[in-house]
C-alpha positions in Angstrom: -209.1 -26.0 103.7 -212.4 -25.9 101.8 -215.2 -24.5 103.4 -218.7 -24.8 102.0 -221.8 -22.9 103.4 -224.9 -24.0 102.5 -227.7 -21.7 103.8 -230.8 -24.2 103.5 -228.7 -27.3 105.0 -231.9 -28.0 106.8 -233.5 -29.2 103.8 -231.1 -32.2 103.2 -231.8 -35.0 105.9 -228.7 -35.3 108.4 -228.2 -38.7 107.5 -227.5 -37.8 104.0 -225.3 -34.6 104.8 -222.0 -36.7 104.9 -222.3 -37.3 101.2 -221.6 -33.6 100.7 -218.2 -34.3 102.1 -217.6 -37.1 99.4 -218.8 -34.7 96.5 -216.4 -32.1 97.6 -213.7 -34.9 97.7 -214.6 -36.0 94.2 -214.7 -32.6 92.6 -211.3 -31.8 94.1 -209.9 -35.1 92.7 -211.8 -34.5 89.5 -210.2 -30.8 88.9 -206.8 -32.2 90.1 -206.4 -30.2 92.9 -205.5 -32.8 95.5 -203.8 -35.2 93.8 -203.1 -37.6 96.9 -202.7 -34.6 99.2 -203.2 -35.9 102.7 -203.6 -32.6 104.8 -207.1 -31.7 103.4 -209.6 -30.0 105.6 -213.2 -29.9 104.8 -215.8 -27.9 106.6 -219.6 -27.9 105.8 -221.3 -24.7 107.2 -225.1 -24.5 107.6 -227.1 -21.2 108.2 -226.0 -21.0 112.0 -222.9 -23.5 112.7 -220.7 -25.9 111.0 -222.4 -29.4 110.7 -219.7 -31.6 109.1 -215.8 -31.6 109.3 -213.1 -33.8 107.7 -209.6 -33.5 108.6 -206.5 -35.6 108.4 -207.0 -36.6 111.9 -210.6 -36.8 112.8 -213.9 -36.5 111.0 -217.3 -35.6 112.4 -219.6 -36.5 109.8 -223.0 -37.1 111.8 -224.4 -34.1 110.1 -225.7 -32.4 113.3 -223.8 -29.8 115.4 -219.9 -30.6 115.0 -216.8 -29.2 116.9 -215.2 -26.7 114.9 -212.0 -27.1 116.8 -210.8 -29.9 114.6 -210.1 -27.1 112.0 -207.6 -25.5 114.4 -204.5 -27.6 113.3 -204.9 -26.3 109.7 -204.7 -22.7 111.1 -201.8 -23.6 113.3 -200.0 -25.1 110.4 -200.1 -21.9 108.1 -199.2 -19.4 110.9 -195.8 -18.4 111.5 
């Protein structure tokens, strides 16, 4: 899981924010961290809330308020 916090997310237009997910994926691929890993969870958090989520099951990339419940399967998978 990758959670990225951007305090001034309001300075990035909502329609352009989904490029942040692509940027994170590119960085992880370039650093050879994901190497075809299919269970990647990415969340982008603004000052007050999560604005973007990408999971193996569903994505919300509108760049506004998003449903943080999409990240729960990650936590369920690592808990005993």
